[in-house]
Steps between C-alpha positions, in 0.01 A plus 500: 500500500398812309136601532320722247198716582338673202261793530282705270604799713775513763538779756849633574603810696519682167154397384321228305675277248285321242561133417803445719625202697708441809784250528520372857775290657509393865206731577677810362415701188794462260363664184209708372463458125248514215308181435634340180285536189264210448460416872133542582491359857456754781527416870349832607291776355669745742819388675579718803710496818334316788343727759651577841261552793693687768213523751277198560366349823310197378263330261339168417394468864849534653690787663869582531459496879366142498726251674369204299770320297459566131313830539767698313521232230122512450509878482793494256301276265195725537709804403655319203154432357447877472826550311722580799852364465637648825349652815554628852295323769374785718446486875240694701497670838512218756682412823875514442553121543245432225677745267837339577358156423355617169828664396687179583260292289536739208880489532494120487281512187744747339793271571335168414284603206177326412216484249339800338610863508847574635516651849735799492487577873257649748307824538427621855170692510463603863531536793662844456187699417278764662129460583327763285532309170548153645285311248452143624813511717436466877631825658551338840790307342673801346859545619761775518797492269826367641815419305575195715153360433535562128838326500341202676234482227768506230694230682195275541432542128858393427543821300200423276293792635463722193245767598387660826189718508470770767327826586745789448364714785594245767778574745840397365352443152771689311775324693331166434475574128870584477588188698284270285644648181852436632393134533375494137132487603243704305266725701142576401280754679138439596221444752583846615369851569821663375500842342658588166807636683539187713474283190759705313732481801467121493580492128799726570614243758488229234145359505405338170131580460142454618311192616184453286481866395174680592406230754594529868651849477428873490340597171564782257373844606592825329636656822644180651606263221549218750668170432317455171616840374858426601495166324344627179742791463831366634693311232678289764183327618377163379121478532330171577151490347210261562332531162174318574262793456390468865804611699570780253251673268582456130561876471761477778655201323522716189650786704767266631573379148527854364707647785718203587458239229869410504493467883182300544515148647188291450442285808215280617515539880300178471387310809391138547158555339657570158386233257237377748120532517322771697482432872670563834879506532760650732792740478717650773298298752172667396198332344418655163239433234534484124201603292520520121878461527546798738625429855393728787534512875198508730516883493499509119870567439685328218714208622750409232385404154409196292670644194720294268797673339393412147162662571681809633682532167174468306332754728773756432429461129120501516438735795802732486558504122859393555682350196533121543879506488510762777258304718704182452819682602326627816465134600841379383785740422406763760488259798824341382665843496360591842643180649830528313454168317456647151838354402329159482122552510229740385552515125588290197868556429802289415661365818185529714309207643230354279213588736232562242127505436294449187197729478218512248371822345275555806810477726380173654777264613536196274837354607767566763868411493721543806872474428403342169280231654134494397254491789162326485220753543 
């Protein structure tokens, strides 16, 4: 059965279209056409591609590492309510058996499907980091890079492992990057004390970009540009950005937008406290406390975020003066391109899946459709 969605404004890769409608069959966009004269009904003020959160640990009280049945389903519904149509459940540094178990659960969810946002695969954040910029990751569980161990992780994930994060200054890092790329796994660089030269060498080896740019890495200095300088100036690097105004100052958000606007990936890096009241929570085996929506370790370090992806888009507009269409693409088309799924997701185009969101003029999510099916919010 053909489904029609009519919008006052509709965002395509080429820009906004006024008073257009989508024809959808079997969850796929079949036509984009002007709304016939005399039809006054509109299903959306702004009709846009659903967001893609490529880096998220938890929310709504649950965590990707939780063994409880239904945890991933609950998190997928939580993400859908913020306009996310697809996401990568992200692991943390933990004992290897716990990581294997999480990857296996994510693989099963990929294969079996379920409610809420679509699971595209897994993102491995840790244990291949170095201590200086460890964030909330426990350094006693950091491991050395080994191709056989990486292959075992890919096998446990049943080839659904999409991204591996690592520190580029580690022994065997360049060899590991080349090996992961040969297995069609993206590599992001972070939680690291790498220099500019070490970061460039990793990009030369095939690394795809930076984990939550500015956070957990060497900063920009005029004599040693560091990881941040490499990421901002190298056109090959995708830059994850936690645009909550806490992890990154609004001026740095604006810098990222101006230097690498077409390479910026808005992420949440959200943990289980996202969407929950202030109080005590845990991440990476540590007790943390959320006050006024900001989560910190006992020593005062930031421990993941409570950001929603729709709020990240609004923050880029209000705090970084980014045009709305650019901010929306940072949360949709750019992550789809980074993951290589832009043939079916990330923008409104004929032949792509009807994973869509309706926004109002304040960019607040009003409705969500995943593969053409409306989700209750």
